[in-house]
N, C-alpha and C positions, 0 to 999 in steps of 0.2 A: 504494500500500500504506500509506503514512503517513497519507493522508486517511482511509482505512478504519479504521486503528488509532485515530486520534483520535476518530472518531465512535463506535467501539466502546467506548472508554474513557468517553466522555461518557454513552452509554446505560447502561453498567454502573454508573456512579456514580449516575445517576438512579434506576435500578431498586433499587440498594442503599438509597437514601434513602427510596424509597416502601415498601420492605418491612421497614424497621426497625419493631419493635413497641414499643409503650409498655408500661412495667411496670405491670401491673394487679395489684391485691390478689387473692389466691386464697381468702380466708376464705369458708367455706361459707355463713355467715350473711349475707354481702354479695351473694349471687347471687340473681338473679330470672329466672324464665322469662318470655320475652316472645313473644307471638304477634301478628304484624302481617299484615294482608291489604292488599296493594298491587296496583294495576293498572299495568301497564307503559305508559310514555309514551315513544314513540320508541325502543323496545327496551330501556329502562333502568328499573330499579326505584328509582333515585335515591339509592343508598347503596353504600358500599364496606365490606368486612369484612377483618379481619386475625385471625390466631390459628390455632387448630387444633394448636398445639404445647403441650407440657407447661409450665405456668406454676408457678413455685415462689415462695412468699412467703419472703423472706430473714429476716423477723423470727421466724417460728416453724417454718419448714421445711415448712409445709403446701403441698400442690400440687393443681392442678386443671387440666383442659383446657377450653378454650372458644374461642369466636369472639366478636369484639367489633366493633361498628360503628366504623369509623375516619373516615368522612366521610359527610356528608349533602349531596346536591346541592341547591343553592338552587333553590327552586320546582319540585323534582322530586316524584315520588309519595311519597317518604318524608319530605318537608319539610312536614309538616302539624302543627298544634297537637295535642299529646297523642300524637304519633307517636313514631317512633324518635328517639333522641338519641345523640350521639357517646358512646362507651364502653358503650352497651347491649350 
């Protein structure tokens, strides 16, 4: 039981660290719609996203919902010049 509890705690901490969101600005004039066409390689599109939660800008109280690119897999489908960037 102790071994299970230790592993559970390790996994929980890892999940928490992976799901923490970075504070993004929510100002409407800083948003851009992005359309990307990617072909899966090995079942992956080559990027991760975070978000989908209400984002509030502490400076002026504005808010916006959105999803953001949190990771681009090196040499993956999304890792192309002119393609997706972290924070898109």
